[in-house]
N, C-alpha and C positions, 0 to 999 in steps of 0.2 A: 354470499358470505365467503371472505377471504379466509384460507387455511394456511398453516405453515408450509405445506407441500406446494401452495401456490407461489409463495415467496421464493421457494427454492427453485421452483421452474422458471420463475421470471429472472432470477440471477443467472440460472443456466443458459437462458438465452442471450444474455448480455456479455457473460463471462463464463462460458462452459466449463463445468467441473472437470471434464476430460483434458483441459489444458494443464491441469495440476501437476506438478513434479512428482515423480515416483516416490519420494521420501515424505511427501507433503500429506497433511490430512484435513481435507476441506469437506464442507457439505454441513448436515445437521448434526451438531455435537451434543445437544441437550434438548430434550422435548419430544413431543408427539407430533408426526406430521399432519394428523387430522385435527389438531387444536385449532380453534378459530383465533383470528388476529384482526383487531382494529386499529393497533398503533404499533409502528415499528421504530426502533432506535438504531441509528447507523453509527458505528465507533470503530475506532482502530484497534482496541484491545478489549478482551473479555475481562476487564478489571473490576474490582469491587465498586469503585466509584461510579463505573458505568452501569453496573446492576442497580445500584441506589437511584441513579438518575432515571432508569427505565421504570422502576417502581413508582417513583414520584410522578412520572408522566402517565402511569397506567398502560405501558407497553407490554404486550404479550410476546414480543420477540425482539431480539437484539441481534443485528447483523454485524459481524466484526470482519476486519482484515485478518488478524492474526487469530490462529486457532487456539482454542483452551486446551485441546488435547492433540498435541502434536506427536506424542510418543505413547506407547501402551502404558498404562498404569496398573499397578498389582492390587491397589486398594483404593477405596474413596474415604479417606480420612477427613472429616469436616473440620478438623482443628488446623489444617494447614491447606495450602494451594496445591493443586487445583480443585480438591474435594470441597473447600469451603465456597468456592463460585458454583460448583454443582448444586450443593445444597441450597444456596441462596436463590439460585435459578428455579430449581424444583419446587421450593416452598413458596416462590412468588409466581409460579405458573408462567415463567418466562423462558421461551425457547431460545437457543443460541445456534446461529448458523455462521460458518466461517468461509469467507472466500479469500484465498491466500494467493498462492502462485498462479491459480486460475485468472484472477484479477490483474496479476502483474503481466500476464501474457496477452491479455485482451486488447482489442483494439481501442477501446475507451478506458483502459485500465490505468494503473499507477504511473507508468512510465510517459503515457501520453499527457498526463498533467504536468510533468516536468517539461516536456517538449513544448507544450503551450505556454508555460511560464516564461521560457526563454526564447519563444518565437522561432524555433528551430525548423528548418526546412528539412524534413526527414530524408535520410538516404537509405537507411534500413535498420533492422535489428542488430543487437550486438551478437546475440545467439537465439537460434531457432531450431524447431523441429521440421524436417522436411516433409514429413507426412502431414503434419497440422497446417503447414504454410498454405495448402490447398483450401483451408476453410477461411471463409471471408470475415470472420469474428477474431481470427487469430493474427496477432502481430509479432509476437516473439518476447524475448526477455531482453531489456535494455534497448536503447536506441541510439543512433549515430545521426548527427545532422548538422547544418551549417546555420550560423548566427546570420541575421540580417545585415549586419556589418561587423567588421573587424573591432575587436576591443582588446584591452589588456586584461591579464589574469586578475589583477587588483580590482580593475572596474567591474569585471564579471562577478567576483566575490562580493563586492559592496552592493551590487545590485541584487543579488540573492539575499544577502543579509537584510536588506530593506524591504523586499517583497515577503520574506518569510516571518517578518515581525521581529527582527533583531535576534534571531536565533544564533547560537554559538556555531561559528564556522571555522574549520581548520583548512589550512592550505599548504600544498607542497609545491615547490617550483618557484621560478623567477617571477615575481609580481608584474614585472615589465613586460613578459612575454606576450606576444600578439596572438589572439585567439580567434579562429574562424570556425574550425571544425570541432564539434562537442560530442562527447559520449555521455550518456546518462543512464543511471540504473537506481531506481528508487529502493529504499531499504539498504540492505547489506550488499554491496557490489564487489567485495574483494575478490571473489572467485572469478569475477569477469575482467580483472586487471589486464591479463595478457591479451585478451579480446579487444579491450579498449585501446591497447597499444596497437595491436595489429590492424584495427580499423583506420588508422591514420589521424585519430583525434588529437588535439593539442592539449586537450583537458578532459578529465573524467570527473563528472558530478555525480556523487553517490553519497552513502552514509556508512557508518560502523566500520570505518577502516582501521586495520591494525598497524602497529608499528612497522612490521616487516613489509607490509603493503606499501606503505609511505616510502620506505627505502628503496623497494624495487622500483616504484615510479620515479623517484628522484634519479636513480643511477640510469634509468632508461629513458629520461628526458620527457616524460610524460607528466604535466601538471595534473594536481588533484585538488578538487574542492569537496571537502566532506561537510555536508550540511546537516548530518545527523539522521537517524533512522526515522525518528517520530516526524521531523519536519519534512522529510522527503516523501513521506507516504500519506500524511494527513490531507494533501491536497486532493486526494481522490474522494474524501468522504462527502462533499458537497454534491459533486457530479452523480455520485452513487445514490445518495438520497434523492436528487432530482429525477434519476432514471425509474426509481421504484415509485415516486409520485406519478411520473407520467404513465408508467405501465398500468398502475391501479386505475387511472383515470380513462385509459384507452379500453380497459376491460369493464368500465362501469362499476368498479369496486369502490366501496367506501373503506378508505385506509388512509390514515394520518402517517406521515413519516417524518421523524425528528433527526437531526444531525447532532451527536453528542457535543455538549459544551463543557462537561466537567473534567474530561481527561486532558492531561498535559504531559509533556515530556518528563519522563521519571528521573532524568538527570537535572540536577541543579548545579550551577557554576558559581564559584566564589571568585571574584577577581582579585 
């Protein structure tokens, strides 16, 4: 019988929780580690639509990238978020496990999916922990790599727009600029802007950039393609689900794993 603590340990073997940033809150957020599990739903966010889908599937566990509880809370108010999600999970017997920055830094994590999407020949991480670099499962935060062939900024952005299903893409820089060296960071990469510039990259592909980030990039000669937070991270969900399935199979465990279909980018765009 598979238990919540087994799911936790399997994730830890793939994206060790010790890789998480000091400000982060990963791991079991709601539930009992001894609870049995027969179905798992993998999603990006611990949102109400995700919990409803888990209920419909009969899943006893939801594994998300983003934590439900990132900061300490003073009360559990069930009439507002996140208390409403905690109540929904507890009443439904659903445990919630979050694999956030530990998954970002893992060798098969979020940034590796962006690397694969672009076909990059990886040079190295944008940022890394010297101690953790000795660990074979650790890759670091963000990546720098070379495209298979030179292309323009406009062509690269159009390619990303196509493979990501027409997501809204924001671009800073000369669309005719020739691109070979690319820096990527799934999620919110604004804090790594200077490291992307120092890496020698001609373009930085990330999400959630602020106005002043774009101005800094523009003045520094660094092109930027902002593909959005949701689009940049949803790529990891299928590989994450595949890993849990393969792990269950290798352990001879009966476990069904589903990848969430109900969640969508919270931002809607009116042209």
